[in-house]
C-alpha positions as CSV (number, residue, x, y, z in Angstrom):
1,X,0.0,0.0,0.0
2,X,1.2,3.5,-0.7
3,X,2.5,5.4,2.3
4,X,0.0,7.9,3.7
5,X,1.4,11.4,3.1
6,X,2.2,13.4,6.2
7,X,0.3,16.5,7.1
8,X,3.7,18.1,7.8
9,X,4.5,17.8,4.1
10,X,1.5,20.1,3.2
11,X,2.6,22.9,5.5
12,X,4.8,25.4,3.7
13,X,4.1,28.4,5.8
14,X,2.1,29.3,9.0
15,X,-1.0,30.1,7.0
16,X,-1.4,26.5,6.1
17,X,-2.2,25.7,9.7
18,X,-5.4,27.6,9.7
19,X,-7.5,25.0,7.9
20,X,-6.5,22.0,10.1
21,X,-9.0,20.6,12.6
22,X,-8.1,19.4,16.1
23,X,-7.4,15.8,15.1
24,X,-5.2,16.9,12.2
25,X,-3.3,19.3,14.5
26,X,-2.6,16.4,17.0
27,X,-1.3,14.3,14.1
28,X,0.8,17.2,12.9
29,X,2.3,17.6,16.4
30,X,3.3,13.9,16.4
31,X,4.8,14.1,13.0
32,X,6.9,17.2,14.0
33,X,8.2,15.3,17.0
34,X,9.1,12.3,14.9
35,X,11.0,14.7,12.5
36,X,12.8,16.4,15.3
37,X,14.0,13.1,16.7
38,X,15.0,11.7,13.3
39,X,17.0,14.7,12.3
40,X,18.8,15.4,15.5
41,X,19.7,11.8,16.0
42,X,21.8,12.2,12.8
43,X,23.0,15.8,13.1
44,X,22.9,16.4,16.9
45,X,21.1,19.5,18.1
46,X,18.8,21.1,20.8
47,X,16.2,18.3,20.9
48,X,14.6,18.5,24.4
49,X,13.6,22.2,24.3
50,X,12.1,21.9,20.8
51,X,10.1,18.8,21.7
52,X,8.6,21.0,24.5
53,X,7.4,23.8,22.2
54,X,5.6,21.9,19.5
55,X,2.0,22.7,20.5
56,X,3.0,26.1,21.8
57,X,4.4,27.1,18.4
58,X,1.4,25.7,16.5
59,X,-1.0,27.6,18.8
60,X,1.0,30.8,18.3
61,X,1.1,30.6,14.5
62,X,-2.6,29.7,14.3
63,X,-3.5,32.8,16.2
64,X,-1.4,35.1,14.1
65,X,-1.2,36.2,10.5
66,X,2.4,35.8,9.8
67,X,3.5,37.7,7.8
68,X,2.9,40.5,8.5
69,X,2.7,39.4,12.2
70,X,6.1,38.7,13.7
71,X,7.5,36.0,16.1
72,X,10.8,36.7,17.8
73,X,12.4,33.6,19.4
74,X,14.8,34.0,22.4
75,X,18.1,32.0,22.2
76,X,16.9,29.9,19.3
77,X,17.1,26.6,21.2
78,X,13.3,26.5,20.7
79,X,13.0,27.5,17.0
80,X,13.3,24.1,15.2
81,X,9.5,23.8,15.0
82,X,9.4,27.3,13.7
83,X,11.8,26.3,11.0
84,X,9.7,23.3,10.0
85,X,6.6,25.5,9.6
86,X,8.3,28.3,7.7
87,X,9.5,26.7,4.5
88,X,12.6,24.7,5.6
89,X,11.0,21.3,6.0
90,X,12.8,19.9,2.9
91,X,16.2,21.1,4.1
92,X,15.7,20.2,7.7
93,X,17.9,17.1,7.5
94,X,20.9,19.5,6.9
95,X,20.3,21.1,10.3
96,X,23.6,22.3,11.8
97,X,25.7,20.7,9.1
98,X,28.3,22.4,6.9
99,X,26.4,24.4,4.3
100,X,23.1,23.4,5.8
101,X,20.5,25.4,7.7
102,X,21.5,26.9,11.0
103,X,20.5,25.5,14.4
104,X,19.4,29.0,15.3
105,X,17.2,31.7,13.6
106,X,19.3,33.4,10.9
107,X,18.1,36.5,9.0
108,X,19.8,35.5,5.8
109,X,18.1,32.1,5.9
110,X,14.4,33.1,5.9
111,X,12.3,36.3,6.1
112,X,10.5,34.6,9.1
113,X,13.8,34.8,11.1
114,X,13.6,38.3,12.5
115,X,17.0,38.2,14.1
116,X,19.9,35.8,14.5
117,X,19.5,34.7,18.1
118,X,22.1,32.5,19.8
119,X,22.7,34.2,23.2
120,X,19.8,34.5,25.7
121,X,17.6,37.2,27.2
122,X,17.6,39.6,24.2
123,X,14.3,38.7,22.5
124,X,12.3,41.3,24.4
125,X,14.6,44.1,23.4
126,X,14.5,43.0,19.8
127,X,10.7,42.6,19.8
128,X,10.2,46.0,21.5
129,X,12.4,47.6,18.8
130,X,10.2,46.0,16.1
131,X,7.1,47.2,17.9
132,X,8.3,50.8,18.2
133,X,9.3,50.8,14.5
134,X,5.8,49.5,13.6
135,X,4.2,52.3,15.7
136,X,6.4,54.9,14.0
137,X,5.2,53.9,10.5
138,X,1.6,53.5,11.6
139,X,1.5,49.7,11.2
140,X,-0.9,47.4,13.0
141,X,0.9,44.0,12.9
142,X,1.3,41.9,16.0
143,X,4.8,41.5,17.4
144,X,5.2,38.4,19.7
145,X,8.3,37.4,21.6
146,X,8.8,33.8,22.9
147,X,11.2,33.7,25.8
148,X,12.1,30.8,28.1
149,X,12.0,31.0,31.8
150,X,15.7,30.4,31.9
151,X,16.3,33.5,29.8
152,X,14.3,35.5,32.3
153,X,17.2,35.2,34.7
154,X,19.2,37.5,32.4
155,X,19.4,41.1,33.3
156,X,18.8,42.3,29.7
157,X,15.3,40.7,29.8
158,X,14.4,42.7,32.9
159,X,15.8,45.9,31.4
160,X,13.5,45.3,28.4
161,X,10.5,44.6,30.6
162,X,11.0,47.9,32.4
163,X,11.0,49.7,29.1
164,X,8.0,47.7,27.7
165,X,6.0,48.6,30.8
166,X,6.9,52.3,30.4
167,X,6.2,52.4,26.6
168,X,2.9,50.6,26.9
169,X,3.0,49.7,23.2
170,X,1.2,46.7,21.8
171,X,3.4,43.6,22.4
172,X,2.7,40.0,23.2
173,X,5.2,38.1,25.3
174,X,4.9,34.3,25.7
175,X,6.9,33.0,28.7
176,X,7.7,29.4,27.9
177,X,8.0,28.0,31.4
178,X,9.6,24.5,31.4
179,X,11.5,24.9,34.7
180,X,14.8,24.6,32.8
181,X,17.6,26.6,31.2
182,X,19.9,23.8,30.2
183,X,19.9,22.2,33.6
184,X,17.2,22.9,36.1
185,X,16.7,26.6,37.0
186,X,17.6,27.7,40.5
187,X,16.4,31.3,41.1
188,X,13.9,33.3,43.0
189,X,12.0,34.0,39.8
190,X,11.8,30.3,39.1
191,X,10.5,29.8,42.6
192,X,7.7,32.3,41.9
193,X,6.7,30.5,38.7
194,X,6.8,27.3,40.6
195,X,4.3,28.5,43.1
196,X,2.0,29.4,40.3
197,X,2.3,26.0,38.7
198,X,1.6,24.2,42.0
199,X,-1.3,26.4,43.3
200,X,-4.7,25.1,41.9
201,X,-6.2,28.6,42.5
202,X,-4.3,29.8,39.5
203,X,-5.5,27.1,37.2
204,X,-8.9,26.5,35.7
205,X,-10.5,24.1,33.3
206,X,-9.7,24.5,29.6
207,X,-13.3,25.6,28.8
208,X,-13.5,28.1,31.7
209,X,-10.2,29.8,30.8
210,X,-11.2,29.9,27.1
211,X,-14.6,31.6,28.0
212,X,-12.9,34.1,30.2
213,X,-10.2,35.0,27.6
214,X,-12.8,35.3,24.8
215,X,-15.4,37.1,26.8
216,X,-16.0,40.8,26.2
217,X,-15.6,41.7,29.9
218,X,-12.1,40.3,29.9
219,X,-11.3,42.2,26.8
220,X,-12.4,45.5,28.2
221,X,-10.6,44.7,31.5
222,X,-7.3,44.0,29.8
223,X,-7.6,47.2,27.8
224,X,-7.8,49.2,31.0
225,X,-4.0,49.1,31.5
226,X,-2.7,50.5,34.8
227,X,-5.6,49.0,36.8
228,X,-5.9,45.7,38.5
229,X,-7.5,42.9,36.5
230,X,-10.9,42.0,38.0
231,X,-11.0,39.5,40.8
232,X,-13.5,37.4,38.8
233,X,-10.5,36.0,36.9
234,X,-7.8,36.6,39.5
235,X,-6.8,32.9,39.1
236,X,-5.4,33.8,35.7
237,X,-2.6,35.9,37.2
238,X,0.8,34.9,38.4
239,X,0.7,35.3,42.2
240,X,2.1,38.6,43.4
241,X,2.9,39.3,39.8
242,X,5.8,41.6,39.2
243,X,4.8,41.9,35.6
244,X,1.6,43.7,36.6
245,X,3.5,46.0,38.7
246,X,5.6,46.9,35.7
247,X,2.4,47.7,33.7
248,X,2.3,44.4,31.8
249,X,-0.9,42.4,32.0
250,X,-0.1,38.8,32.9
251,X,-2.3,35.8,31.9
252,X,-1.7,32.3,33.1
253,X,-0.4,29.8,33.8
254,X,-1.8,28.0,30.8
255,X,-1.1,24.6,29.5
256,X,1.4,25.2,26.7
257,X,0.6,21.8,25.2
258,X,-3.0,22.7,24.6
259,X,-3.0,24.1,21.0
260,X,-6.5,25.6,21.2
261,X,-5.9,27.2,24.6
262,X,-2.6,28.8,23.4
263,X,-4.4,30.0,20.2
264,X,-7.2,31.5,22.2
265,X,-4.8,33.3,24.6
266,X,-2.7,34.8,21.9
267,X,-5.8,35.9,19.9
268,X,-7.1,37.7,23.0
269,X,-3.7,39.3,23.8
270,X,-3.2,40.6,20.3
271,X,-6.4,42.6,20.6
272,X,-5.1,44.6,23.6
273,X,-3.7,48.1,23.3
274,X,-0.7,47.4,25.6
275,X,1.8,44.7,26.5
276,X,0.5,41.3,27.6
277,X,2.5,38.4,29.0
278,X,1.2,34.8,28.6
279,X,2.6,32.3,31.1
280,X,2.6,28.9,29.3
281,X,3.8,25.8,31.1
282,X,5.5,23.2,28.9
283,X,7.5,20.0,29.5
284,X,11.0,19.9,28.0
285,X,11.5,16.7,26.0
286,X,7.8,15.9,25.7
287,X,6.9,13.0,23.5
288,X,10.4,11.3,23.5
289,X,10.9,9.2,26.6
290,X,14.7,9.4,26.8
291,X,14.5,13.2,26.5
292,X,11.8,13.5,29.1
293,X,13.9,11.4,31.5
294,X,17.2,13.3,30.9
295,X,16.2,16.8,29.9
296,X,19.7,18.3,30.5
297,X,21.5,15.7,28.3
298,X,19.0,16.1,25.5
299,X,19.1,19.9,25.7
300,X,22.0,19.9,23.2
301,X,23.1,16.4,22.2
302,X,25.2,14.8,19.6
303,X,24.1,11.9,17.4
304,X,22.1,9.2,19.1
305,X,20.0,6.1,18.5
306,X,16.5,7.4,17.7
307,X,14.9,4.3,19.1
308,X,16.7,4.1,22.5
309,X,18.2,7.6,22.9
310,X,21.6,6.0,23.5
311,X,24.7,8.0,22.3
312,X,27.7,6.3,20.8
313,X,30.4,5.8,23.4
314,X,34.0,6.9,22.9
315,X,36.3,4.1,21.9
316,X,38.4,2.6,24.6
317,X,41.5,4.8,25.1
318,X,39.9,7.8,23.4
319,X,41.3,11.1,24.7
320,X,39.2,12.9,27.3
321,X,37.6,16.3,26.5
322,X,39.3,19.5,27.5
323,X,36.2,20.3,29.6
324,X,36.5,17.0,31.6
325,X,40.2,17.6,32.2
326,X,39.5,21.1,33.4
327,X,36.8,19.7,35.7
328,X,39.1,17.1,37.2
329,X,42.0,19.5,37.7
330,X,39.7,22.1,39.4
331,X,38.4,19.5,41.8
332,X,41.9,18.5,42.6
333,X,42.9,22.1,43.3
334,X,39.8,22.7,45.4
335,X,40.6,19.7,47.5
336,X,43.8,21.4,48.4
337,X,42.5,24.9,48.7
338,X,39.2,25.4,50.6
339,X,38.9,29.0,49.4
340,X,38.3,28.0,45.7
341,X,34.7,28.6,44.5
342,X,33.3,27.7,41.1
343,X,30.8,29.8,39.3
344,X,28.7,29.0,36.3
345,X,26.0,30.9,34.3
346,X,23.4,28.1,33.8
347,X,26.1,25.8,32.3
348,X,27.1,23.3,35.0
349,X,27.3,20.3,32.6
350,X,28.6,22.2,29.6
351,X,31.6,23.6,31.6
352,X,32.2,20.5,33.6
353,X,31.2,22.1,36.9
354,X,28.5,19.6,37.6
355,X,31.2,17.3,38.9
356,X,32.5,20.1,41.1
357,X,29.0,20.7,42.4
358,X,28.9,17.0,43.5
359,X,32.2,17.3,45.2
360,X,31.8,20.7,46.8
361,X,28.2,21.8,46.7
362,X,28.8,24.5,49.3
363,X,31.4,26.1,47.0
364,X,29.4,25.9,43.8
365,X,27.2,28.8,42.5
366,X,24.9,28.8,39.5
367,X,23.8,32.4,38.8
368,X,21.5,31.5,35.8
369,X,21.9,33.1,32.5
370,X,23.5,36.2,33.9
371,X,27.2,36.5,33.0
372,X,27.5,40.1,34.0
373,X,26.2,39.3,37.5
374,X,28.5,36.3,37.6
375,X,31.6,38.4,37.0
376,X,30.5,41.0,39.7
377,X,29.8,38.2,42.1
378,X,33.2,36.7,41.5
379,X,34.8,40.1,42.3
380,X,32.9,40.3,45.6
381,X,34.0,36.8,46.5
382,X,37.6,37.7,45.7
383,X,37.4,40.9,47.9
384,X,36.0,38.6,50.6
385,X,39.1,36.4,50.6
386,X,37.9,33.6,48.4
387,X,39.4,32.4,45.1
388,X,36.6,32.4,42.5
389,X,36.8,30.5,39.2
390,X,34.2,31.5,36.6
391,X,34.0,28.7,34.0
392,X,32.2,30.1,30.9
393,X,32.1,29.7,27.2
394,X,34.4,32.2,25.5
395,X,31.5,33.7,23.5
396,X,29.3,34.2,26.7
397,X,32.0,36.0,28.7
398,X,31.5,38.9,26.2
399,X,28.2,39.5,28.0
400,X,30.1,40.3,31.2
401,X,32.8,42.5,29.6
402,X,31.8,45.7,31.5
403,X,32.0,44.0,34.8
404,X,35.3,42.3,33.8
405,X,36.9,45.7,33.3
406,X,35.2,47.8,36.1
407,X,34.5,45.3,38.8
408,X,37.5,42.9,38.4
409,X,40.5,44.3,36.5
410,X,40.2,47.9,37.7
411,X,39.9,46.7,41.3
412,X,42.7,44.2,41.0
413,X,40.4,41.3,42.0
414,X,42.0,37.8,41.7
415,X,39.4,36.1,39.6
416,X,40.2,33.2,37.3
417,X,38.2,33.0,34.0
418,X,38.2,29.6,32.5
419,X,37.2,30.1,28.9
420,X,35.8,26.9,27.4
421,X,35.0,26.6,23.7
422,X,37.7,29.0,22.7
423,X,38.2,29.0,18.9
424,X,35.8,27.4,16.5
425,X,32.9,25.6,18.0
426,X,31.6,23.5,15.1
427,X,27.9,22.9,14.5
428,X,26.7,25.7,16.8
429,X,28.1,28.3,14.3
430,X,29.0,32.0,14.5
431,X,26.9,33.0,17.5
432,X,28.9,30.6,19.7
433,X,32.3,30.9,18.1
434,X,35.0,31.8,20.7
435,X,37.2,33.7,18.2
436,X,37.5,37.0,19.9
437,X,38.6,36.4,23.5
438,X,42.3,37.1,23.0
439,X,41.3,40.4,21.4
440,X,38.9,41.6,24.0
441,X,40.9,40.4,26.9
442,X,44.3,41.7,25.7
443,X,43.0,45.3,25.9
444,X,42.3,45.0,29.6
445,X,45.0,46.4,31.9
446,X,46.3,43.9,34.5
447,X,44.8,41.0,32.7
448,X,47.0,37.9,32.2
449,X,46.1,35.3,29.5
450,X,47.3,31.7,29.3
451,X,46.7,29.5,26.3
452,X,47.6,25.8,27.1
453,X,48.4,23.7,24.1
454,X,47.1,20.3,25.3
455,X,45.4,18.8,28.3
456,X,48.6,18.4,30.3
457,X,49.3,22.1,29.8
458,X,45.8,22.9,30.8
459,X,46.3,21.3,34.2
460,X,49.4,23.4,34.8
461,X,47.8,26.6,33.3
462,X,44.9,26.3,35.8
463,X,47.4,25.8,38.7
464,X,49.4,28.8,37.6
465,X,46.3,31.0,37.2
466,X,45.3,30.1,40.8
467,X,48.8,31.0,42.1
468,X,48.8,34.5,40.5
469,X,47.2,37.7,41.7
470,X,44.7,39.9,39.8
471,X,42.5,38.8,36.9
472,X,43.7,35.8,34.9
473,X,42.1,34.0,31.9
474,X,42.9,30.6,30.4
475,X,41.4,29.4,27.2
476,X,40.9,26.0,25.8
477,X,39.0,24.5,22.9
478,X,35.9,22.4,22.5
479,X,36.0,18.7,22.1
480,X,38.6,16.0,22.5
481,X,42.0,16.8,23.9
482,X,45.3,15.5,22.4
483,X,45.6,12.2,24.2
484,X,48.8,13.1,26.2
485,X,49.4,11.9,29.7
486,X,48.5,14.3,32.5
487,X,51.2,15.5,35.0
488,X,51.4,13.9,38.4
489,X,51.9,17.3,39.9
490,X,51.1,20.4,37.9
491,X,53.8,23.0,37.1
492,X,53.7,26.6,38.1
493,X,54.7,28.5,34.9
494,X,57.1,31.4,34.9
495,X,55.2,34.5,33.9
496,X,55.5,35.4,30.2
497,X,57.9,32.5,29.3
498,X,57.4,30.3,26.3
499,X,58.3,26.6,25.9
500,X,60.6,25.4,23.0
501,X,59.5,22.3,21.3
502,X,62.1,20.0,19.8
503,X,60.5,18.7,16.6
504,X,62.8,15.7,16.4
505,X,62.1,14.7,20.0
506,X,58.3,14.8,19.3
507,X,58.4,11.8,17.0
508,X,58.6,9.1,19.6
509,X,56.6,10.6,22.5
510,X,52.9,11.3,23.1
511,X,53.6,14.6,24.8
512,X,55.1,17.6,22.9
513,X,57.9,17.9,25.5
514,X,58.3,14.2,25.9
515,X,57.0,14.0,29.5
516,X,54.4,11.4,30.6
517,X,52.9,11.5,34.1
518,X,49.3,11.1,35.4
519,X,47.2,13.7,37.3
520,X,47.5,13.9,41.1
521,X,45.0,15.3,43.5
522,X,47.7,17.2,45.4
523,X,48.8,20.2,43.3
524,X,52.3,21.5,43.8
525,X,52.8,25.0,45.2
526,X,55.4,27.5,44.1
527,X,56.4,31.0,43.2
528,X,55.4,31.6,39.5
529,X,58.2,34.2,39.2
530,X,60.9,31.8,40.4
531,X,59.7,28.5,38.9
532,X,62.3,26.4,37.1
533,X,64.8,29.2,36.5
534,X,68.2,28.2,35.3
535,X,67.1,25.7,32.6
536,X,66.6,28.3,29.9
537,X,63.1,27.1,29.2
538,X,60.3,25.9,31.5
539,X,60.1,22.4,30.1
540,X,63.5,21.7,31.5
541,X,64.8,20.8,28.0
542,X,67.8,23.1,28.3
543,X,66.9,24.4,24.9
544,X,67.8,28.1,25.6
545,X,66.6,31.2,24.0
546,X,68.7,31.6,20.8
547,X,71.2,34.4,20.6
548,X,72.0,36.5,17.6
549,X,74.8,34.2,16.5
550,X,73.3,30.8,17.4
551,X,70.5,30.1,15.0
552,X,70.7,28.5,11.6
553,X,66.9,28.3,11.2
554,X,65.1,30.7,8.9
555,X,61.6,30.5,10.4
556,X,60.4,30.9,14.0
557,X,56.9,29.4,14.6
558,X,55.3,31.2,17.5
559,X,52.1,29.2,18.3
560,X,49.5,29.5,21.0
561,X,46.9,27.1,22.3
562,X,45.2,24.7,20.0
563,X,47.4,25.8,17.1
564,X,50.6,24.3,18.6
565,X,49.5,20.9,17.3
566,X,49.1,22.3,13.8
567,X,52.3,24.2,14.1
568,X,54.2,20.9,14.7
569,X,52.9,19.6,11.3
570,X,53.9,22.9,9.7
571,X,57.4,22.5,11.1
572,X,57.7,19.0,9.8
573,X,56.5,20.1,6.3
574,X,59.0,22.9,6.3
575,X,61.8,20.6,7.2
576,X,60.8,18.3,4.4
577,X,61.2,21.2,2.1
578,X,64.6,22.0,3.4
579,X,63.5,25.0,5.5
580,X,64.7,24.9,9.1
581,X,62.3,26.1,11.7
582,X,62.2,26.6,15.5
583,X,58.9,25.8,17.2
584,X,57.6,27.6,20.3
585,X,54.6,26.9,22.5
586,X,54.1,30.5,23.6
587,X,51.9,29.5,26.6
588,X,51.2,33.2,27.4
589,X,49.3,35.7,25.3
590,X,49.7,38.4,27.9
591,X,52.4,39.0,28.8
592,X,54.2,37.6,25.8
593,X,57.8,36.3,25.9
594,X,59.5,39.5,24.7
595,X,63.0,38.1,25.3
596,X,62.4,35.2,23.0
597,X,60.7,37.2,20.3
598,X,63.5,39.8,20.3
599,X,66.2,37.1,20.1
600,X,64.4,35.3,17.2
601,X,63.9,38.7,15.4
602,X,67.6,39.7,15.8
603,X,68.5,36.3,14.4
604,X,67.0,37.4,11.2
605,X,64.2,34.8,11.1
606,X,60.7,35.1,9.6
607,X,58.5,35.3,12.7
608,X,55.2,33.4,12.1
609,X,52.5,33.7,14.7
610,X,49.7,31.1,14.8
611,X,46.5,31.5,16.7
612,X,42.8,30.4,16.6
613,X,41.5,33.9,17.1
614,X,40.5,36.7,14.9
615,X,43.5,38.3,13.3
616,X,42.5,41.7,14.7
617,X,44.1,42.4,18.0
618,X,45.1,38.9,19.0
619,X,48.5,37.3,19.7
620,X,50.0,38.3,16.3
621,X,49.0,41.9,17.0
622,X,50.8,41.6,20.4
623,X,54.0,40.5,18.7
624,X,53.7,43.3,16.1
625,X,53.2,45.9,18.8
626,X,56.2,44.7,20.7
627,X,58.5,44.7,17.6
628,X,57.4,48.2,16.9
629,X,57.9,49.5,20.4
630,X,61.3,47.8,20.7
631,X,62.5,49.3,17.4
632,X,63.0,45.8,15.9
633,X,62.7,45.4,12.2
634,X,61.8,41.8,11.5
635,X,59.6,40.0,8.9
636,X,56.4,39.0,10.5
637,X,53.6,36.7,9.1
638,X,50.4,36.6,11.2
639,X,48.4,33.4,10.7
640,X,44.9,33.8,12.3
641,X,41.2,33.6,11.6
642,X,40.2,36.2,8.9
643,X,38.3,39.3,9.9
644,X,34.9,37.9,9.1
645,X,32.2,35.9,10.8
646,X,32.5,32.1,10.7
647,X,30.0,29.5,9.6
648,X,28.9,26.2,11.1
649,X,30.6,22.9,10.3
650,X,33.2,20.5,11.6
651,X,36.0,22.3,13.5
652,X,38.8,20.9,11.4
653,X,37.0,22.0,8.2
654,X,36.5,25.5,9.6
655,X,40.1,25.7,10.5
656,X,41.2,24.7,7.1
657,X,38.8,27.1,5.4
658,X,40.1,29.9,7.6
659,X,43.6,29.3,6.1
660,X,44.9,27.4,9.1
661,X,45.5,24.1,7.3
662,X,49.2,23.1,7.8
663,X,49.8,22.8,4.1
664,X,48.3,26.3,3.4
665,X,50.4,27.8,6.2
666,X,53.5,26.3,4.7
667,X,52.6,27.7,1.3
668,X,52.2,31.2,2.8
669,X,55.6,30.8,4.6
670,X,57.5,29.7,1.5
671,X,55.8,32.5,-0.5
672,X,56.9,35.1,2.0
673,X,60.5,33.6,2.1
674,X,60.7,33.7,-1.7
675,X,59.4,37.3,-1.7
676,X,62.0,38.2,0.9
677,X,64.8,36.6,-1.1
678,X,63.8,38.4,-4.2
679,X,63.7,41.7,-2.3
680,X,67.2,41.1,-1.0
681,X,68.5,40.6,-4.5
């Protein structure tokens, strides 16, 4: 028998939802869930939050006329259903793949994507801007923002609510309350919503709520903004609602999985003359048992078995992730130092701090999606004699930049910033790319920046950062580490000193410097200014800084962080071409090893800087600035990410496309050397 066509295959735009009856909508919701599971099982993605908004999205779009009506999604973790309903069904299997559709709304992808969301808490500001622009041109379209309860922990959302209440323009806000950010929310606001969910006085039957929302008395009552809503439907209000006090009418809690009820609520709200907030309660992961049982894991997940929800396990002996190594190292440090506190902004699992929370719950703080507050809190802890470590994705620390300068650096607070996901991030794309931290951190006075090149170096970099004073940042990439052995006792690095790598010695060892020791739970102590002096270099290799007369090499490779591994391949390729090269793991981006750079420059070498950061203002810029200030004339080739936004795709592919493939780097070096030779002649 021929296969029954899916209702989903007949929906090319939101208007196609209007003619479906209740049974067809239920079937469509089931088809959407099946599509979400099938696609994300192959591509990975944000499954659980999207499973939770299927009926909510259907109800919203049935109530609106889009276009011209507009829907703005906060974060984008909840926009997959929106994508399926707005003309991207046939391309949905390319979700988050190289050249495919984005995992977040993207303006260049569809006119239905009103802005490229990726960070949280900004939808209300964007929606208010659209609404004010509508008012200015005399339009009458509805602007609706969908924001999750986790995003409401962010200060930007409350700044927007304050302005929305003041403006009193026509705007609909749907608060998607699923009790979660990525992990479960822990906040006073969440507690308030929880009381509303649990109190039967604030719930009514479906029919009763629909009658009250549709009735003329309710309509007139909601129009009278600035007055209390009548007691006859007091149960529709969030208890002690702060929204009402801000001048925003609050409706709910409603069942966000009831399409008809959501549709009725949105239709009523769009008829009002001022702002209305609809509190819709949904269940993250709904309809897929593994996601319902483990909402945090299925928030953002890699490929999995669509029948069982099981993810493929790493092969025996596979390297750990950088995140897990950081987590293990921080726990070891905290075991030896009771003043260490760990802070996350709603990312305990993503940053590895969930393990720290289990080990030291009294020294773990989750502030919610509020990076600015997290940085200020860390400063206060430091002033109070504690040693705070804020573990955060590189891209999200941008949201706390003002506090980083004013509250931490200007005050000299010893706060350690552990920047996970530095560099390319792969399938999450440009909104999450950590390609700017070296640039935005280098400009901050008193800031020190470490860039460990492998997991063993990460352990020592963290130890060194904890031993220093003032603000310190260390950055490390996403994904699997290099597979080198961890040190039994971490080193304390000498400030601003690089590590020379002997390319020949690397061939028979797993570690770049040849060492091989496991991690200990008893970190070593030491003076970072006096550590390992007398060896010439911190790896104890007795490979000293070259002098003017020593070197016979023509190229000095100065690599930071993740690029050290690629620099090794570059060195090997250069040697194969008969071009001798010295290779340095710079370790420090601020301060840089000026002694080393000056010596290599005076030796007449081509200096090649390699970094996984935008070319503007990063490590290469630091080297150029030093050469200029020191009056040194030396050829310099900066290898970095071009001054343009990245795309989504496998990290190695993105590195290669950015010009960071070893073969491409070698070609640029040989071209520069040939050009220099011609100039000399």
